[in-house]
C-alpha positions, 0 to 999 in steps of 0.5 A: 646841817651844821648849827649856826653859832650866834657869835658867828656875826659875818658868815652865820647867815648862811649854811655850807650850801650858801642857803639862808638858814632862818630856822637856826638863826631864829633859834639863836636870836629868839632870846634877843627878840624876847628880851627887847620885847620884854624891855619894850612891853614894861613901858607900855599899857596893859592892853598891849600884849607881849606876844604881839610885840614878839610876833612883830619882832619876828617879822623884824628879825626876818626883814633884818636877815633878808637885808643884812650886808656884812660889808657895811661893818655892822654886826649881825646882832646890832643889826637885828636889834635895831630892826626889831625895835623898829618893828615894835614902833611900826607895830604900835604906830599902825595901831594908832593906839594913842588917842588924838586928844593925848597927842593934842595935849602933848603938843600943847604942853610943849608949846606952853613950856617953850612960851614960859621959859623963853619969857621967864628964863628958867624952867616952867613950873607945873602951876604956871603951865596949868595956868597958861593952859587954863586948867587946874594942877590936878588936870594938868597932872592927869594929862601928864600921866595919860601922856606918859603911857603913850610915850614909846621909848621916849629918848629914842623918839627924841633922837629920831625927831631931832634930825629929819635926815635920820629917818629920810636917809632911804637906807635903813642900814646906813643908820647903823653904819660905823660912818654915822657914829659921829652923827649919833654921838652928836645927838646924844651929846645934845640931849645930855647938854639939855638934860643938865638944864632940867630940874634935878629930880627930873634928871634923876628920873631920866637917869634911873629909867634910861641908864639903870633901866628901872621901871616907875614903881622901882624909881618910886621907892628910891625917890620916895614918891608915888608911881603916879607922880614919877610917871607925871615927872617923867612925862614932864621931863620928856616935854621939856626936852622936846621943847628945848630941842625944838627951839635948837632945831628951828633957832 
């Protein structure tokens, strides 16, 4: 049986006999699944095992090659990558590993930020958020730290939540269809616009974390802050973005 090359994006799913060669495909794309798992794992609590993510990614990979349609104009590697990422998210959502109190606090902080910024016409400070919630500043920062460890691919989730039609199209592959490029570009532009309204330090953290793929420890060394403080500011930045997106969505 001829070996299937990773670069063969259209016909590489099939052997000469026309049978899907999953073993050869897995050998060629395992590196991609593992790479995505490592990127994802570094943002999660220690309780989440890397092997569990790789296993979930393998299931996503199998689903990807079963449903891949080259006529849609999406490359095989792009399709596998996205399905693997969805599989990671599904795995964690099924575990429901985020405590209810963390979810509740997250929604409350977003709501408080909206209220303060609408009233003041500027960014809400941590002190103001804490006062509005009736807690101390240290308590708020502890909540932000807890919240940050629960945020999975935060920017990606904001993109999903911005428009319900993104998740309700009924056809997952359409999300990667080139015809949807303008839609995805619009979401990215909206996020970029709102990021410019964040405090400069929070903008820098998002840039280093998402664009340069640095972890919290690496960012802390660059900005001369503790790793815990970087975690808190990242959490706060995501909540500011969610607040602004919610206001725009329901305006």
